[in-house]
C-alpha positions in Angstrom: -6.4 11.5 11.0 -7.3 8.3 9.3 -4.0 6.8 10.3 -4.9 6.8 14.0 -8.1 4.8 13.4 -6.4 2.5 10.9 -3.3 2.0 13.1 -5.1 -0.4 15.4 -5.8 -2.8 12.5 -2.4 -2.9 10.8 -0.4 -6.1 10.3 2.8 -4.3 11.3 2.6 -1.8 14.2 3.0 1.9 13.9 6.5 3.3 14.8 7.1 4.0 18.5 5.8 7.4 19.6 3.8 8.1 16.5 0.5 8.1 18.2 1.7 10.6 20.8 3.1 12.9 18.1 -0.2 12.9 16.4 -2.1 13.7 19.6 0.3 16.6 20.3 0.3 18.0 16.8 -0.4 21.7 16.4 -2.1 23.5 13.6 -0.3 26.3 11.8 -3.2 28.5 10.9 -1.2 30.6 8.5 -0.8 27.7 6.1 -3.7 25.6 7.3 -1.5 22.6 8.0 -0.8 20.4 11.0 2.8 20.4 12.2 4.4 17.1 13.3 8.0 16.5 14.2 8.6 12.9 13.2 11.5 10.5 13.2 12.4 8.6 10.0 10.6 5.5 11.2 7.5 7.5 12.1 7.5 9.2 8.7 7.7 5.8 7.0 4.7 4.6 9.1 2.7 7.7 8.0 3.6 7.0 4.4 2.5 3.4 4.8 -0.8 4.4 6.4 -1.5 6.9 3.6 -0.7 4.2 1.0 -3.2 1.9 2.7 -5.8 4.7 2.7 -5.0 5.3 -1.0 -5.8 1.7 -1.8 -9.3 2.1 -0.4 -10.1 4.8 -2.9 -8.9 8.2 -1.6 -5.5 9.3 -2.9 -5.8 12.9 -1.9 -3.9 12.7 1.5 -1.3 10.3 0.1 -0.6 12.4 -2.9 -0.3 15.6 -0.8 2.0 13.8 1.7 4.3 12.6 -1.1 4.3 16.1 -2.8 5.2 17.8 0.5 7.8 15.4 1.8 8.9 13.5 -1.2 8.3 10.2 0.7 6.0 7.5 -0.5 5.5 3.9 0.5 6.6 1.3 -2.0 5.2 -2.1 -1.2 7.5 -5.0 -1.8 6.1 -7.2 -4.6 4.6 -10.4 -3.5 6.5 -13.5 -4.4 4.7 -15.6 -7.0 4.9 -19.3 -6.8 4.5 -22.0 -9.5 1.2 -23.8 -9.8 1.5 -27.0 -7.7 1.5 -30.2 -9.8 -1.5 -31.5 -8.0 -3.6 -28.6 -9.3 -5.8 -29.7 -12.3 -5.4 -27.5 -15.3 -8.2 -27.0 -17.8 -7.8 -29.0 -21.0 -8.4 -27.1 -24.2 -8.9 -29.5 -27.2 -7.3 -28.5 -30.5 -9.5 -26.2 -32.5 -9.3 -28.3 -35.7 -8.3 -31.9 -36.5 -4.9 -32.2 -38.1 -5.0 -32.5 -41.9 -4.4 -35.9 -43.3 -1.2 -36.4 -45.2 -1.8 -37.4 -48.9 0.9 -39.4 -50.7 
């Protein structure tokens, strides 16, 4: 699973026990799927890992996980800050000189 390899490089750690659950997963050969018994926190970690994997170009696993479980990771939007006053802004001169006023 990509998540196990990726888990060591995450900013926030995987949920407790998730690695053990992945190691002890069993394959249901009738439906050709791996069976995991996860807690809510572990499921959220899996959704996060699939979301990260999706951002690198492969959405197959993330889409299948969302379709099967109805769970997807929704990242919180980053907070945007105003441009600091010390930042120089480019100056764009007016495109045409103002017309002279005739009396």
